[in-house]
C-alpha positions as CSV (number, residue, x, y, z in Angstrom):
1,M,108.7,-1.3,-16.2
2,N,107.6,-3.2,-19.3
3,V,104.2,-4.9,-19.8
4,L,105.3,-8.4,-18.8
5,E,107.0,-7.0,-15.7
6,Q,103.7,-5.3,-14.8
7,L,101.9,-8.6,-15.2
8,G,104.4,-10.2,-12.8
9,K,103.8,-7.4,-10.3
10,N,100.1,-8.0,-10.3
11,L,100.4,-11.8,-10.1
12,L,96.9,-12.3,-11.6
13,V,95.6,-12.0,-15.2
14,P,91.8,-12.0,-15.3
15,V,90.7,-13.7,-18.5
16,I,87.5,-12.0,-19.6
17,K,84.7,-13.0,-22.0
18,L,82.4,-10.2,-22.8
19,E,79.1,-10.7,-24.7
20,S,78.6,-6.9,-24.9
21,A,81.1,-4.1,-25.1
22,D,78.7,-2.1,-22.8
23,S,80.1,-4.1,-19.9
24,A,83.7,-3.3,-20.7
25,T,84.1,0.1,-18.9
26,P,82.2,-0.8,-15.7
27,L,84.2,-4.1,-15.5
28,A,87.5,-2.3,-16.0
29,E,86.6,0.3,-13.3
30,T,85.7,-2.6,-11.0
31,L,89.0,-4.3,-11.6
32,L,90.9,-1.1,-10.9
33,A,88.9,-0.2,-7.8
34,S,89.4,-3.8,-6.5
35,G,93.2,-3.7,-6.7
36,L,93.8,-5.6,-10.0
37,P,94.6,-3.1,-12.9
38,V,94.8,-5.9,-15.5
39,A,92.3,-7.1,-18.1
40,E,92.7,-9.8,-20.8
41,I,89.8,-9.4,-23.1
42,T,89.4,-12.6,-25.1
43,F,88.5,-12.8,-28.8
44,R,85.9,-15.5,-28.0
45,T,83.1,-13.1,-28.9
46,A,82.4,-10.4,-31.5
47,A,82.5,-7.7,-28.8
48,A,86.2,-8.0,-28.1
49,G,87.5,-5.3,-30.3
50,A,84.9,-2.7,-29.2
51,A,85.4,-3.7,-25.5
52,I,89.2,-3.2,-25.8
53,R,88.5,0.2,-27.4
54,S,86.2,1.2,-24.6
55,I,88.6,0.3,-21.8
56,S,91.5,1.9,-23.6
57,R,89.5,5.2,-23.9
58,D,87.8,5.2,-20.5
59,V,90.1,3.4,-18.0
60,S,93.6,4.0,-19.2
61,D,95.2,2.9,-16.0
62,V,94.3,-0.8,-16.7
63,L,97.0,-3.0,-18.3
64,L,95.0,-4.1,-21.2
65,G,95.6,-7.2,-23.2
66,A,93.8,-9.3,-25.9
67,G,93.5,-13.0,-25.5
68,T,92.5,-16.0,-27.6
69,V,94.1,-14.2,-30.5
70,L,94.2,-16.6,-33.5
71,T,95.1,-14.5,-36.5
72,V,97.3,-11.6,-37.5
73,D,94.2,-9.7,-38.4
74,Q,93.0,-10.1,-34.8
75,V,96.4,-8.8,-33.5
76,K,95.9,-5.7,-35.7
77,E,92.3,-5.2,-34.6
78,A,93.4,-5.5,-30.9
79,M,96.3,-3.2,-31.2
80,D,94.3,-0.6,-33.2
81,A,91.7,-0.7,-30.4
82,G,94.3,0.0,-27.7
83,A,95.6,-3.4,-26.5
84,M,99.0,-3.4,-24.9
85,F,99.8,-7.1,-25.1
86,I,98.7,-10.2,-27.0
87,V,97.9,-13.7,-25.6
88,T,97.4,-16.7,-27.8
89,P,96.1,-20.2,-26.8
90,G,98.7,-22.0,-28.9
91,F,101.9,-21.3,-30.7
92,N,100.9,-19.9,-34.1
93,P,104.2,-19.0,-35.9
94,A,102.5,-16.4,-38.1
95,V,101.0,-14.6,-35.2
96,V,104.1,-14.8,-33.0
97,D,106.4,-13.8,-35.8
98,Y,104.3,-10.8,-36.6
99,C,104.2,-9.6,-33.0
100,V,108.0,-10.1,-32.6
101,E,108.6,-8.2,-35.9
102,Q,106.3,-5.3,-34.7
103,R,107.7,-5.4,-31.2
104,I,104.3,-6.2,-29.8
105,P,104.4,-8.0,-26.4
106,I,103.1,-11.5,-26.8
107,T,102.6,-14.4,-24.5
108,P,102.1,-17.4,-26.8
109,G,100.4,-20.6,-25.5
110,I,102.5,-23.7,-25.0
111,N,102.2,-26.9,-23.1
112,N,105.4,-28.8,-23.9
113,P,109.2,-28.3,-24.3
114,T,108.9,-28.0,-28.0
115,G,106.7,-24.9,-27.6
116,V,109.2,-23.4,-25.1
117,E,112.0,-23.8,-27.5
118,A,110.0,-22.3,-30.3
119,A,109.5,-19.2,-28.1
120,L,113.1,-19.1,-27.1
121,A,114.2,-19.2,-30.8
122,R,112.2,-16.0,-31.2
123,G,113.7,-14.3,-28.3
124,L,110.7,-14.7,-26.0
125,S,111.1,-15.7,-22.4
126,V,107.5,-15.5,-21.1
127,V,104.9,-18.0,-22.3
128,K,101.4,-19.0,-21.4
129,F,101.1,-22.5,-20.1
130,F,97.8,-23.7,-21.4
131,P,95.6,-25.6,-20.7
132,A,97.5,-25.8,-17.4
133,E,95.6,-28.4,-15.4
134,A,94.9,-30.6,-18.4
135,S,98.5,-30.5,-19.4
136,G,99.9,-31.8,-16.1
137,G,99.6,-28.8,-13.9
138,V,102.2,-27.9,-11.4
139,K,104.1,-31.2,-11.9
140,M,104.5,-30.5,-15.6
141,L,105.5,-26.9,-14.9
142,K,108.2,-28.0,-12.5
143,A,109.5,-30.5,-15.0
144,M,109.8,-27.9,-17.8
145,S,111.3,-25.3,-15.5
146,A,114.4,-27.5,-14.9
147,P,116.0,-27.3,-18.4
148,Y,114.6,-23.8,-19.1
149,A,115.6,-21.9,-16.0
150,D,115.1,-18.4,-17.6
151,V,111.6,-19.0,-18.9
152,R,108.7,-17.6,-17.0
153,Y,105.2,-19.0,-17.2
154,V,101.6,-17.7,-17.0
155,P,99.6,-20.9,-16.3
156,T,96.0,-20.6,-17.4
157,G,93.2,-23.1,-17.7
158,G,91.8,-24.9,-14.7
159,V,93.4,-22.5,-12.3
160,A,91.2,-21.1,-9.5
161,A,91.3,-20.1,-5.9
162,A,91.5,-23.7,-4.7
163,N,94.8,-24.4,-6.5
164,L,96.3,-20.9,-6.8
165,A,98.8,-21.5,-4.0
166,E,100.2,-24.5,-5.9
167,Y,100.9,-22.5,-9.0
168,L,102.3,-19.4,-7.2
169,S,104.6,-21.6,-5.2
170,V,106.5,-22.4,-8.5
171,P,109.3,-19.8,-8.8
172,T,109.2,-19.7,-12.6
173,V,105.5,-18.7,-12.6
174,L,105.3,-15.0,-13.4
175,A,101.5,-14.6,-13.0
176,V,98.4,-16.8,-13.1
177,G,95.6,-16.4,-15.6
178,G,92.0,-17.3,-14.9
179,S,88.3,-16.4,-15.1
180,W,87.1,-17.4,-11.7
181,M,87.2,-13.9,-10.4
182,V,85.4,-12.5,-13.5
183,P,82.6,-14.9,-14.1
184,A,80.8,-14.3,-17.4
185,D,77.3,-14.7,-15.8
186,K,78.0,-12.0,-13.2
187,I,79.3,-9.6,-15.8
188,K,76.4,-10.3,-18.1
189,A,74.0,-9.6,-15.2
190,G,75.7,-6.4,-14.4
191,D,76.5,-7.6,-10.9
192,F,79.9,-5.7,-10.7
193,E,79.6,-5.7,-6.9
194,A,79.9,-9.5,-6.9
195,V,82.7,-9.3,-9.4
196,G,84.5,-6.8,-7.2
197,A,84.2,-9.0,-4.2
198,L,85.7,-12.0,-6.1
199,V,88.5,-9.9,-7.4
200,R,89.4,-8.5,-4.0
201,E,89.4,-12.0,-2.6
202,A,91.7,-13.3,-5.4
203,V,94.1,-10.3,-5.0
204,S,94.3,-10.8,-1.2
205,L,95.0,-14.5,-1.6
206,A,97.7,-14.0,-4.2
207,R,99.4,-11.3,-2.1
208,S,99.3,-13.6,0.9
209,L,101.0,-16.3,-1.1
210,R,103.6,-14.1,-2.7
211,P,104.0,-10.9,-0.7
């Protein structure tokens, strides 16, 4: 099973912002224990590379990705640290082409048909739909799915427990990304019990929607 198939199996991709790499291992352990062995560590803070390295070393059963990747150098940093896949907010040809050339799994961000076609031209069939809610949400997803039947989407941005059912009802949605089950304030406070409860709730909801 490849990386993207594993994402689909888990249905959810927790999008994680860490202020300190010290939180990385306990968070990953919490995700694993709560039934969600996936973590997308975003390059929104300077701690991202070290956090990915910690998880790769200490919690190897977690499907580990790097998100908010903006440059080829960040791709290299993430992969050197142990990331297994790359997620970008937009479609940066330099970053996407590098990942394709190096056979690095990448889910580039798109929010329109032009982006989908740019991905298809590079042999990619899984894209991140971002920012999902601001770009038309489920209505836009359904409209794009009609001409691109073989493309799968990971909608992220404005997705939470309240609208998870709408997104998972779309057959072309592979998995859903979001931060609602891994709130930065709870992680920063070290309240992994609260994070675990939110993750278990999200996993249970997703499984009930798509058994």
